[in-house]
N, C-alpha and C positions, 0 to 999 in steps of 0.2 A: 360319657362321666371314666374314669381310669377301672380298670375292672377291681383293686381290688377293694376300692369305696365301696364299689355294691357288693361282693360280697361280705364287706362289713356293714355296709349298711342293713342283709337281707337280715343277714346274724343276728346284729342289736333288735328287729319287732321280736324274732324268731322268741328271741327272750326277751322282753318284755309282751309276751303275745304266756309267754309260755307261766307268767306265772301267774293269770286271770284263767285262762283256759284246761278250768280239766279232760284228761286222758283217761279218752274208760275202757273196763279193760273186763274180759269177760273170764269165768272162772266153772265150769261142766266139772262134774262130777254126777259118773253113774253106774248102772249094772247095766251088761247086758249077756242077756242068759239063750241059747240056741238065737229065733228069727225074732226076739222080741227085748227090747228096751226101754231100760226106764232108767233118768235123769232127771236136776238140776240142771236149769244156770244162772249164774246168781251175776250181775252186771254191780261195776263203782269205778268208781270214778274222782281219780285221784290228778292229786296234784304236782309238779311234781319241785320238784326239791330249791328251795330260795338261794339256794347256794351254788347249785349249777346254774338257774333263773342268773349270776349275779353273774355268774364266770362270762355270762353270755351274753348281758351283756356290756359288759367288757373289756372282752372279745374284740367284740361287735364294732366297740367306742374306738379301741385303738387299733381295727383293721379301717377304720375312716379315717383315722386322722396319719394312717404312715398311705393311703393313699394319695393320700393332698397336698405329702410333704415331698412326693417318691418324686415329682418331676413339674411340682410347686412352685 
């Protein structure tokens, strides 16, 4: 397979996956005094913006098409 086609396929798969798979984000807030620390850690799951996912999908498809046309 042509390298540009493979890269486009990977980007396309990442774009489709980013629509459905949430990314974990951890936040830590706390206080440390001397040798004692007190803190709270929260975890949020956020998905990527649909606009970013759409751009990844379109870019991947364009790279796959360009990879097919380059030497074919």
